[in-house]
C-alpha positions as CSV (number, residue, x, y, z in Angstrom):
1,X,-37.6,27.3,-44.8
2,X,-40.9,25.9,-45.7
3,X,-44.1,26.3,-43.7
4,X,-44.1,22.7,-42.9
5,X,-40.7,22.9,-41.2
6,X,-40.6,24.0,-37.6
7,X,-37.6,25.4,-36.0
8,X,-35.7,22.9,-33.9
9,X,-33.9,23.5,-30.7
10,X,-30.9,21.8,-29.3
11,X,-32.3,19.1,-26.9
12,X,-28.9,18.4,-25.3
13,X,-29.1,21.2,-22.8
14,X,-31.2,20.8,-19.7
15,X,-33.5,23.5,-18.6
16,X,-32.3,25.4,-15.5
17,X,-33.0,23.6,-12.3
18,X,-35.5,25.2,-10.0
19,X,-33.8,27.4,-7.3
20,X,-34.5,25.0,-4.4
21,X,-32.9,22.1,-6.3
22,X,-29.7,24.1,-7.1
23,X,-29.4,25.1,-3.4
24,X,-29.5,21.4,-2.4
25,X,-26.8,20.4,-4.8
26,X,-24.5,23.2,-3.6
27,X,-25.3,22.4,0.0
28,X,-24.5,18.7,-0.5
29,X,-21.1,19.6,-1.9
30,X,-20.4,22.1,0.9
31,X,-21.6,19.6,3.5
32,X,-19.3,16.9,2.0
33,X,-16.3,19.3,2.1
34,X,-17.1,20.4,5.6
35,X,-17.5,16.8,6.8
36,X,-14.1,15.8,5.2
37,X,-12.5,18.8,6.9
38,X,-14.0,17.8,10.2
39,X,-12.7,14.3,9.9
40,X,-9.2,15.5,9.0
41,X,-9.3,18.0,11.9
42,X,-10.5,15.3,14.3
43,X,-7.8,12.9,13.2
44,X,-5.1,15.7,13.6
45,X,-6.3,16.5,17.1
46,X,-6.4,12.8,18.1
47,X,-2.9,12.2,16.7
48,X,-1.6,15.3,18.5
49,X,-3.1,14.2,21.8
50,X,-1.8,10.6,21.4
51,X,1.8,11.9,20.6
52,X,1.6,14.4,23.5
53,X,0.6,11.6,26.0
54,X,3.3,9.2,24.6
55,X,6.0,11.9,24.8
56,X,4.9,12.8,28.4
57,X,5.0,9.1,29.4
58,X,8.4,8.8,27.8
59,X,9.7,11.8,29.7
60,X,8.3,10.5,33.0
61,X,9.9,7.1,32.5
62,X,13.3,8.6,31.6
63,X,13.1,11.0,34.6
64,X,12.2,8.1,36.9
65,X,15.1,6.0,35.6
66,X,17.5,8.8,36.1
67,X,16.3,9.3,39.6
68,X,16.7,5.6,40.4
69,X,20.3,5.6,38.9
70,X,21.2,8.7,41.0
71,X,19.7,7.1,44.2
72,X,21.8,3.9,43.5
73,X,25.0,6.0,43.0
74,X,24.3,7.9,46.3
75,X,23.6,4.7,48.2
76,X,26.7,2.7,47.1
77,X,29.1,4.9,49.0
78,X,26.8,4.8,52.1
79,X,27.5,1.0,52.2
80,X,31.2,1.4,51.6
81,X,32.0,4.3,54.0
82,X,32.4,3.2,57.6
83,X,34.7,3.4,60.6
84,X,34.5,0.9,63.4
85,X,34.8,3.7,65.9
86,X,31.5,5.4,64.8
87,X,29.2,2.7,63.5
88,X,25.9,4.2,64.8
89,X,26.1,6.9,62.0
90,X,26.8,4.2,59.5
91,X,24.0,1.9,60.5
92,X,21.5,4.8,60.5
93,X,22.5,5.9,57.0
94,X,22.3,2.4,55.6
95,X,18.8,1.9,57.1
96,X,17.6,5.3,56.0
97,X,18.0,4.3,52.3
98,X,16.8,0.7,52.8
99,X,13.4,-0.9,52.5
100,X,11.8,-4.4,52.2
101,X,14.1,-7.5,52.4
102,X,17.3,-5.5,52.4
103,X,16.2,-3.5,55.5
104,X,15.1,-6.6,57.3
105,X,18.4,-8.5,56.4
106,X,20.6,-5.6,57.5
107,X,18.7,-5.1,60.8
108,X,18.9,-8.8,61.5
109,X,22.7,-9.0,61.0
110,X,23.7,-5.6,62.4
111,X,24.8,-6.9,65.8
112,X,27.2,-9.5,64.3
113,X,28.4,-7.0,61.7
114,X,29.0,-4.4,64.5
115,X,31.0,-6.9,66.5
116,X,33.1,-8.0,63.5
117,X,33.9,-4.5,62.4
118,X,34.8,-3.3,65.9
119,X,37.0,-6.3,66.7
120,X,38.8,-5.9,63.4
121,X,39.1,-2.1,63.8
122,X,38.0,-1.8,60.2
123,X,37.8,1.5,58.3
124,X,36.5,1.6,54.8
125,X,36.4,4.6,52.4
126,X,34.8,4.7,48.9
127,X,37.1,6.2,46.3
128,X,35.1,5.9,43.2
129,X,31.5,5.0,42.3
130,X,30.2,3.9,38.9
131,X,26.5,3.2,38.3
132,X,24.4,1.9,35.5
133,X,20.7,1.2,35.3
134,X,20.0,-2.4,34.2
135,X,16.3,-1.6,33.7
136,X,13.3,-0.1,35.4
137,X,10.1,1.8,35.2
138,X,8.4,4.5,37.3
139,X,8.1,2.3,40.4
140,X,11.0,-0.1,40.4
141,X,14.5,-0.4,39.0
142,X,17.6,-2.5,39.0
143,X,21.1,-0.8,39.1
144,X,24.6,-2.1,38.9
145,X,27.0,-0.3,41.2
146,X,30.8,-0.7,41.3
147,X,32.6,1.0,44.1
148,X,36.3,1.5,44.5
149,X,37.4,1.4,48.1
150,X,40.3,1.5,50.5
151,X,40.1,-0.8,53.5
152,X,42.3,-0.8,56.6
153,X,42.1,-3.1,59.6
154,X,44.1,-5.0,62.1
155,X,44.7,-7.6,59.4
156,X,46.3,-5.0,57.1
157,X,48.2,-3.4,60.1
158,X,46.0,-0.3,59.6
159,X,47.4,0.2,56.1
160,X,44.8,1.1,53.5
161,X,44.5,-1.5,50.8
162,X,42.5,-0.9,47.6
163,X,39.5,-3.0,46.9
164,X,36.4,-3.0,44.8
165,X,32.8,-3.9,45.5
166,X,30.3,-4.8,42.8
167,X,26.6,-4.9,43.7
168,X,23.2,-5.1,42.1
169,X,20.6,-3.0,43.8
170,X,16.8,-3.6,43.4
171,X,15.2,-0.2,44.0
172,X,11.6,0.7,44.7
173,X,10.0,4.2,44.5
174,X,8.4,4.7,47.9
175,X,7.1,7.9,49.5
176,X,8.6,10.0,46.8
177,X,12.1,8.4,47.3
178,X,14.0,5.6,45.7
179,X,15.0,3.1,48.3
180,X,17.1,-0.1,48.0
181,X,15.0,-3.2,48.4
182,X,17.5,-5.9,47.7
183,X,21.3,-6.0,47.5
184,X,23.1,-8.8,45.6
185,X,26.9,-8.8,45.8
186,X,28.3,-11.5,43.5
187,X,31.3,-13.3,44.9
188,X,34.6,-12.3,43.3
189,X,36.2,-14.9,41.1
190,X,38.7,-17.1,43.0
191,X,42.1,-17.1,41.4
192,X,43.3,-20.5,40.1
193,X,46.0,-22.2,42.2
């Protein structure tokens, strides 16, 4: 090496950063990771809460629909079981499960119905009840009810004859009970002559 030559150093390396600057770089990375973790955690909690609420709403809806179907299945035989010799019990039971238009309609026609059943000496018994929910939510529902019956009267010479009633009930959840608000009984098909 000659005197004129000076030793050279590698200029590609940077001098070490001052201590404060290094801390800031590490802190930014840590803050970024912590921020990302917080976002992921927040999203997880929000998703969990959403799924919990959805599941609870689903369970509440299914429970309400089941209660409505069971109420319709209990009420069907109430309509089909009567004896002309003890109609007071029958009318009380029908009205106990009724509300709205159905209750008004039944009350309005009860005198004529009582007279017809008493004069005909009619006795009706339910033999089988099948129910299905057509649709509904937590406050109202619609159920299809099919009831197998036996009916005897003066017209059948007091011999029980099998029959079937098909009805659609509109139900309403009222005072922690499902009550029948409307009853639709489609007319049976008339056989061709």
